C-alpha beads as a LAMMPS data file, in Angstrom:
LAMMPS data file: protein, C-alpha beads

247 atoms
246 bonds

1 atom types
1 bond types

-500.0 500.0 xlo xhi
-500.0 500.0 ylo yhi
-500.0 500.0 zlo zhi

Masses

1 110.0

Atoms # bond

1 1 1 -400.588 -242.549 215.757
2 1 1 -400.381 -240.436 212.599
3 1 1 -398.441 -242.256 209.873
4 1 1 -397.037 -241.118 206.531
5 1 1 -396.421 -243.617 203.754
6 1 1 -393.412 -242.917 201.558
7 1 1 -393.881 -245.230 198.601
8 1 1 -397.481 -246.154 197.919
9 1 1 -397.119 -249.360 195.957
10 1 1 -398.255 -252.801 197.041
11 1 1 -396.293 -252.700 200.286
12 1 1 -397.473 -249.190 201.102
13 1 1 -401.083 -250.263 200.664
14 1 1 -400.517 -253.337 202.832
15 1 1 -399.042 -251.130 205.572
16 1 1 -402.039 -248.803 205.314
17 1 1 -404.473 -251.667 205.791
18 1 1 -402.643 -253.043 208.845
19 1 1 -402.147 -249.583 210.359
20 1 1 -405.838 -248.775 209.976
21 1 1 -406.847 -252.094 211.544
22 1 1 -404.628 -251.236 214.542
23 1 1 -406.335 -247.886 215.014
24 1 1 -403.720 -245.618 213.424
25 1 1 -404.385 -242.842 210.915
26 1 1 -402.561 -242.572 207.597
27 1 1 -402.275 -238.818 207.022
28 1 1 -399.926 -238.682 204.001
29 1 1 -399.202 -240.850 200.971
30 1 1 -396.105 -239.857 198.988
31 1 1 -395.397 -241.968 195.931
32 1 1 -392.414 -241.913 193.575
33 1 1 -393.933 -239.539 191.034
34 1 1 -394.745 -237.077 193.839
35 1 1 -391.202 -237.126 195.186
36 1 1 -388.435 -236.379 192.666
37 1 1 -385.059 -236.498 194.431
38 1 1 -386.809 -236.463 197.811
39 1 1 -388.215 -232.970 197.256
40 1 1 -391.775 -234.156 197.829
41 1 1 -391.041 -234.826 201.499
42 1 1 -391.856 -231.594 203.329
43 1 1 -393.296 -230.764 206.723
44 1 1 -396.482 -229.588 205.034
45 1 1 -396.769 -232.704 202.910
46 1 1 -396.236 -235.001 205.887
47 1 1 -399.326 -233.445 207.464
48 1 1 -398.347 -233.848 211.106
49 1 1 -397.200 -237.471 210.832
50 1 1 -395.284 -238.812 213.821
51 1 1 -393.718 -241.696 211.906
52 1 1 -393.163 -242.455 208.220
53 1 1 -393.001 -245.959 206.771
54 1 1 -390.707 -246.026 203.739
55 1 1 -391.069 -248.713 201.069
56 1 1 -389.738 -247.218 197.842
57 1 1 -386.754 -248.144 195.657
58 1 1 -383.049 -248.465 196.596
59 1 1 -381.876 -245.354 194.771
60 1 1 -384.522 -243.160 196.447
61 1 1 -384.414 -244.522 200.006
62 1 1 -381.337 -242.652 201.361
63 1 1 -382.658 -239.280 200.164
64 1 1 -386.110 -240.052 201.523
65 1 1 -384.800 -241.037 204.946
66 1 1 -382.563 -237.980 205.187
67 1 1 -385.497 -235.742 204.198
68 1 1 -387.739 -237.345 206.817
69 1 1 -385.107 -236.763 209.483
70 1 1 -384.768 -233.121 208.429
71 1 1 -388.538 -232.766 208.921
72 1 1 -388.249 -234.212 212.432
73 1 1 -390.185 -237.384 211.590
74 1 1 -389.195 -240.840 212.804
75 1 1 -388.997 -243.516 210.119
76 1 1 -389.271 -247.215 209.419
77 1 1 -387.296 -248.281 206.330
78 1 1 -388.356 -251.452 204.556
79 1 1 -386.543 -250.721 201.297
80 1 1 -383.399 -252.796 200.747
81 1 1 -380.374 -252.377 198.494
82 1 1 -379.231 -249.010 199.931
83 1 1 -377.184 -250.067 202.963
84 1 1 -373.907 -248.934 201.365
85 1 1 -375.165 -245.422 202.219
86 1 1 -376.149 -246.271 205.788
87 1 1 -373.418 -244.046 207.282
88 1 1 -374.801 -240.965 205.506
89 1 1 -378.348 -241.760 206.593
90 1 1 -377.189 -242.406 210.162
91 1 1 -375.477 -239.011 210.255
92 1 1 -378.680 -237.288 209.085
93 1 1 -380.822 -239.104 211.658
94 1 1 -378.420 -238.420 214.526
95 1 1 -378.074 -234.757 213.583
96 1 1 -381.862 -234.384 213.612
97 1 1 -382.356 -236.355 216.824
98 1 1 -385.003 -238.551 215.220
99 1 1 -385.335 -242.332 215.178
100 1 1 -384.997 -244.897 212.396
101 1 1 -385.639 -248.640 212.299
102 1 1 -384.380 -250.466 209.209
103 1 1 -384.446 -254.140 208.299
104 1 1 -384.083 -256.267 205.177
105 1 1 -387.267 -258.089 206.179
106 1 1 -389.949 -256.960 208.640
107 1 1 -391.650 -260.343 208.888
108 1 1 -391.472 -261.472 212.519
109 1 1 -391.502 -265.053 211.248
110 1 1 -388.334 -264.276 209.308
111 1 1 -386.705 -263.085 212.511
112 1 1 -387.389 -266.540 213.951
113 1 1 -385.933 -268.034 210.756
114 1 1 -382.715 -266.018 211.233
115 1 1 -382.306 -267.417 214.734
116 1 1 -382.909 -270.988 213.552
117 1 1 -380.414 -270.435 210.709
118 1 1 -377.746 -269.234 213.110
119 1 1 -378.069 -272.379 215.208
120 1 1 -378.137 -274.586 212.097
121 1 1 -374.935 -272.974 210.828
122 1 1 -373.279 -273.442 214.204
123 1 1 -374.135 -277.150 214.232
124 1 1 -373.221 -277.627 210.571
125 1 1 -369.750 -276.242 211.224
126 1 1 -368.993 -279.432 213.164
127 1 1 -369.939 -281.646 210.202
128 1 1 -367.355 -281.275 207.455
129 1 1 -369.339 -283.365 204.958
130 1 1 -372.262 -280.924 204.859
131 1 1 -372.251 -277.940 202.530
132 1 1 -374.568 -274.955 202.996
133 1 1 -376.341 -272.955 200.298
134 1 1 -379.062 -270.298 200.059
135 1 1 -381.864 -270.102 197.495
136 1 1 -384.269 -267.162 197.355
137 1 1 -387.203 -266.424 195.043
138 1 1 -389.214 -263.204 194.614
139 1 1 -391.602 -261.515 192.205
140 1 1 -390.241 -260.232 188.926
141 1 1 -390.539 -256.564 190.013
142 1 1 -387.937 -256.808 192.791
143 1 1 -384.863 -254.773 191.926
144 1 1 -382.063 -256.071 194.155
145 1 1 -380.390 -259.436 193.524
146 1 1 -380.066 -261.222 195.875
147 1 1 -382.634 -259.921 198.329
148 1 1 -381.577 -258.020 201.436
149 1 1 -382.926 -260.939 203.434
150 1 1 -380.690 -263.401 201.586
151 1 1 -377.700 -261.131 202.185
152 1 1 -378.383 -261.062 205.908
153 1 1 -378.888 -264.821 205.942
154 1 1 -375.529 -265.223 204.200
155 1 1 -373.844 -262.988 206.785
156 1 1 -375.349 -265.053 209.595
157 1 1 -374.019 -268.273 208.086
158 1 1 -370.557 -266.852 207.362
159 1 1 -370.262 -265.933 211.029
160 1 1 -370.908 -269.582 211.985
161 1 1 -369.220 -271.584 209.183
162 1 1 -365.454 -271.424 209.548
163 1 1 -364.880 -273.124 206.184
164 1 1 -366.785 -270.434 204.263
165 1 1 -364.909 -267.175 203.700
166 1 1 -367.377 -265.198 201.565
167 1 1 -370.653 -265.483 199.693
168 1 1 -371.310 -265.016 195.984
169 1 1 -374.387 -264.720 193.802
170 1 1 -374.118 -267.679 191.515
171 1 1 -373.251 -270.189 190.523
172 1 1 -370.669 -268.766 188.177
173 1 1 -368.642 -270.552 185.530
174 1 1 -366.566 -273.592 186.415
175 1 1 -366.455 -275.765 189.525
176 1 1 -367.779 -274.280 192.754
177 1 1 -365.203 -273.039 195.258
178 1 1 -365.911 -274.899 198.526
179 1 1 -364.899 -271.830 200.547
180 1 1 -367.677 -269.767 198.928
181 1 1 -371.268 -269.789 200.181
182 1 1 -373.447 -269.970 197.077
183 1 1 -376.524 -267.703 196.989
184 1 1 -378.980 -268.196 194.130
185 1 1 -381.775 -265.747 193.240
186 1 1 -384.911 -266.409 191.197
187 1 1 -387.246 -263.681 189.889
188 1 1 -390.571 -264.890 188.506
189 1 1 -394.251 -264.021 188.554
190 1 1 -395.650 -262.569 191.760
191 1 1 -393.808 -264.633 194.398
192 1 1 -394.040 -262.645 197.692
193 1 1 -390.772 -264.104 198.963
194 1 1 -389.263 -267.522 199.661
195 1 1 -385.902 -268.192 201.333
196 1 1 -384.348 -271.623 201.722
197 1 1 -381.260 -272.599 203.695
198 1 1 -379.949 -275.937 202.439
199 1 1 -377.434 -278.259 204.078
200 1 1 -376.275 -280.803 201.522
201 1 1 -374.717 -283.972 202.928
202 1 1 -373.346 -287.150 201.326
203 1 1 -376.459 -289.153 202.186
204 1 1 -379.208 -286.609 202.766
205 1 1 -380.270 -283.005 202.495
206 1 1 -381.737 -280.704 205.150
207 1 1 -383.758 -277.688 204.065
208 1 1 -385.060 -274.907 206.294
209 1 1 -387.523 -272.714 204.435
210 1 1 -389.457 -269.530 205.053
211 1 1 -392.263 -268.789 202.609
212 1 1 -394.256 -265.575 202.830
213 1 1 -397.963 -266.074 202.131
214 1 1 -398.334 -262.432 201.137
215 1 1 -397.291 -258.920 202.115
216 1 1 -399.358 -258.668 205.279
217 1 1 -396.657 -260.232 207.470
218 1 1 -394.114 -257.629 206.357
219 1 1 -396.667 -254.872 206.945
220 1 1 -397.433 -256.082 210.484
221 1 1 -393.763 -255.953 211.406
222 1 1 -393.338 -252.492 209.872
223 1 1 -396.311 -251.097 211.805
224 1 1 -395.014 -252.697 215.024
225 1 1 -391.662 -250.981 214.387
226 1 1 -393.430 -247.653 213.794
227 1 1 -395.142 -248.014 217.174
228 1 1 -391.827 -248.877 218.845
229 1 1 -389.629 -246.128 217.390
230 1 1 -391.691 -243.236 218.749
231 1 1 -389.758 -241.336 221.406
232 1 1 -386.432 -242.956 220.540
233 1 1 -383.521 -241.290 218.781
234 1 1 -380.836 -243.005 216.747
235 1 1 -380.639 -245.817 214.211
236 1 1 -381.904 -249.271 215.144
237 1 1 -382.362 -252.615 213.484
238 1 1 -385.328 -254.905 213.957
239 1 1 -383.016 -257.049 216.092
240 1 1 -382.708 -254.118 218.516
241 1 1 -386.460 -253.925 218.801
242 1 1 -386.930 -257.645 219.262
243 1 1 -384.114 -257.853 221.816
244 1 1 -386.270 -255.610 223.988
245 1 1 -389.714 -256.998 223.219
246 1 1 -388.693 -260.684 223.219
247 1 1 -386.466 -260.505 226.318

Bonds

1 1 1 2
2 1 2 3
3 1 3 4
4 1 4 5
5 1 5 6
6 1 6 7
7 1 7 8
8 1 8 9
9 1 9 10
10 1 10 11
11 1 11 12
12 1 12 13
13 1 13 14
14 1 14 15
15 1 15 16
16 1 16 17
17 1 17 18
18 1 18 19
19 1 19 20
20 1 20 21
21 1 21 22
22 1 22 23
23 1 23 24
24 1 24 25
25 1 25 26
26 1 26 27
27 1 27 28
28 1 28 29
29 1 29 30
30 1 30 31
31 1 31 32
32 1 32 33
33 1 33 34
34 1 34 35
35 1 35 36
36 1 36 37
37 1 37 38
38 1 38 39
39 1 39 40
40 1 40 41
41 1 41 42
42 1 42 43
43 1 43 44
44 1 44 45
45 1 45 46
46 1 46 47
47 1 47 48
48 1 48 49
49 1 49 50
50 1 50 51
51 1 51 52
52 1 52 53
53 1 53 54
54 1 54 55
55 1 55 56
56 1 56 57
57 1 57 58
58 1 58 59
59 1 59 60
60 1 60 61
61 1 61 62
62 1 62 63
63 1 63 64
64 1 64 65
65 1 65 66
66 1 66 67
67 1 67 68
68 1 68 69
69 1 69 70
70 1 70 71
71 1 71 72
72 1 72 73
73 1 73 74
74 1 74 75
75 1 75 76
76 1 76 77
77 1 77 78
78 1 78 79
79 1 79 80
80 1 80 81
81 1 81 82
82 1 82 83
83 1 83 84
84 1 84 85
85 1 85 86
86 1 86 87
87 1 87 88
88 1 88 89
89 1 89 90
90 1 90 91
91 1 91 92
92 1 92 93
93 1 93 94
94 1 94 95
95 1 95 96
96 1 96 97
97 1 97 98
98 1 98 99
99 1 99 100
100 1 100 101
101 1 101 102
102 1 102 103
103 1 103 104
104 1 104 105
105 1 105 106
106 1 106 107
107 1 107 108
108 1 108 109
109 1 109 110
110 1 110 111
111 1 111 112
112 1 112 113
113 1 113 114
114 1 114 115
115 1 115 116
116 1 116 117
117 1 117 118
118 1 118 119
119 1 119 120
120 1 120 121
121 1 121 122
122 1 122 123
123 1 123 124
124 1 124 125
125 1 125 126
126 1 126 127
127 1 127 128
128 1 128 129
129 1 129 130
130 1 130 131
131 1 131 132
132 1 132 133
133 1 133 134
134 1 134 135
135 1 135 136
136 1 136 137
137 1 137 138
138 1 138 139
139 1 139 140
140 1 140 141
141 1 141 142
142 1 142 143
143 1 143 144
144 1 144 145
145 1 145 146
146 1 146 147
147 1 147 148
148 1 148 149
149 1 149 150
150 1 150 151
151 1 151 152
152 1 152 153
153 1 153 154
154 1 154 155
155 1 155 156
156 1 156 157
157 1 157 158
158 1 158 159
159 1 159 160
160 1 160 161
161 1 161 162
162 1 162 163
163 1 163 164
164 1 164 165
165 1 165 166
166 1 166 167
167 1 167 168
168 1 168 169
169 1 169 170
170 1 170 171
171 1 171 172
172 1 172 173
173 1 173 174
174 1 174 175
175 1 175 176
176 1 176 177
177 1 177 178
178 1 178 179
179 1 179 180
180 1 180 181
181 1 181 182
182 1 182 183
183 1 183 184
184 1 184 185
185 1 185 186
186 1 186 187
187 1 187 188
188 1 188 189
189 1 189 190
190 1 190 191
191 1 191 192
192 1 192 193
193 1 193 194
194 1 194 195
195 1 195 196
196 1 196 197
197 1 197 198
198 1 198 199
199 1 199 200
200 1 200 201
201 1 201 202
202 1 202 203
203 1 203 204
204 1 204 205
205 1 205 206
206 1 206 207
207 1 207 208
208 1 208 209
209 1 209 210
210 1 210 211
211 1 211 212
212 1 212 213
213 1 213 214
214 1 214 215
215 1 215 216
216 1 216 217
217 1 217 218
218 1 218 219
219 1 219 220
220 1 220 221
221 1 221 222
222 1 222 223
223 1 223 224
224 1 224 225
225 1 225 226
226 1 226 227
227 1 227 228
228 1 228 229
229 1 229 230
230 1 230 231
231 1 231 232
232 1 232 233
233 1 233 234
234 1 234 235
235 1 235 236
236 1 236 237
237 1 237 238
238 1 238 239
239 1 239 240
240 1 240 241
241 1 241 242
242 1 242 243
243 1 243 244
244 1 244 245
245 1 245 246
246 1 246 247
């Protein structure tokens, strides 16, 4: 498979290494300075790529994905923080008849974590004395706060916890509102990514934690998604892919 990399930072290089190990060919590398306002994404520049893997920055991702669709190239989007523009990107992908897989986290281990978290939230809803919280930590270069993964984790828990009505990045000033799911973000050093779901009870605490050892796990999932999206049209999440491959 011929792959283009849109965003050639640390994640782009990790994807290149995994893709090469799996026998694929990286035929284009388009970094931020080569791509002002998405104008660097052209059919010529993509060099016959079948799929592009996009790890850039939130403000660039929607333009990049629309440009890839216009060039007839399927895409895997690992950038987070742009989902408020998902409808516009979806329209571009559907108009072009291409395929897109997006996810806040391409680690397959994190997908297991999401499923464990859903069951934990369901069980916790029956125990009024337990209060849930989310803590995430990433490297100091990460731009979105909280992470896209923490946002999805919060949405999963809100769907299961009837006593929580919304989540907030905090804590803020004053006493905590018990109806609010508290999400705390830490940015320090070069932490690849750590997410903790805590259940605080009167006599004990339960913590479920996913800690990335590096970027390779995210890259493996992104390359697997690139292999899967070929020949499909429309917008898919990693859940859609796993529903088929894990069934």
